[in-house]
C-alpha positions, 0 to 999 in steps of 0.5 A: 497484524503489524508484528505479524506481517512484520514477522512474516518479512523476517529477514528480507527486511534487511534488503533496502528495497524490501524495506521500501516496500515495508514503509510503503505498507506502513505509510498506505495503513497510517494514512488509510486509518487516518483518511478512514476516520475523517470519512466516518469509516471504521479506522482500524478496517482502514489501518488493516487493509492498508496495511495488507494492500500489497502483502502479495508483493512482500509474499514474492520477496520472500519467495524469491528475494534477490530476484525480486529485490532487483526488480524492485530497485531497478524497474521504472513506470507505472504499476501496470508495467510492474505487474506484468514483470511480476507474472513473467518473473513468477507467473503471478502478479503480487495482487493475485498473490496476495488475494490467494494469501489472504483467502488461505488465512481465512481473512474476510472477502473484503480484504481479498477484494481490496488485496487484488483490485488496488491496482485496477483503473479508478472508476468515476462511479465506483462509491466511496468505500474501503476499496477506493480509500485504499487505492487513494491511501496508497497513492498518497503513500507514494506522493508522500515519499513512501513508494512501493518501489524508487522508480514508479509514477506518483500522482500529484497530491493535489489530484489525489485530495480532488478524489476525497470527500468534501468533509473529510479533505477539511480534516486531512493534511492540506499538503503533502509535506504535512502528511509525510512528516505525520507518516515519518514520525509514526513509522519511526515509532513504530520500526523503534518497538 
């Protein structure tokens, strides 16, 4: 899946803003895999969900690379305002684009749910499962220094840790610096392959 997504991006990875999106995807996938394993979930599914959660963002970048790269480089604020800017620019946001792409690839509806809902407001009553794991992993990727766009608002790592089930928290890095170093090392290996 990693090779396929990387190939899909092609030359758009030459844009610094798209490199940031790609690293965000990888960071989320690696964090989701680690967190999923700590929670007793299938780590391969968690990795795949993390990798494709922003596939719609990558698709928009392939469609109009210069315009989208400029938006990513200059936008500041919460994800909700970025989604609106995407709708203004493309007529659709990256969540809807990703859901359509995942459906066209005939992937499991679970992937479409995650791609389409990873920016929805957290629900305290939502059970700990893959959708919530991906939301937390996405925010942890931002907090660990791998934001999807430079001006995004980052949730404090301590707040994100508080969302993790107790048993998993004991198996997960205690501080954002440790997590960032671990993820950066793994991304370097993937990018050198």
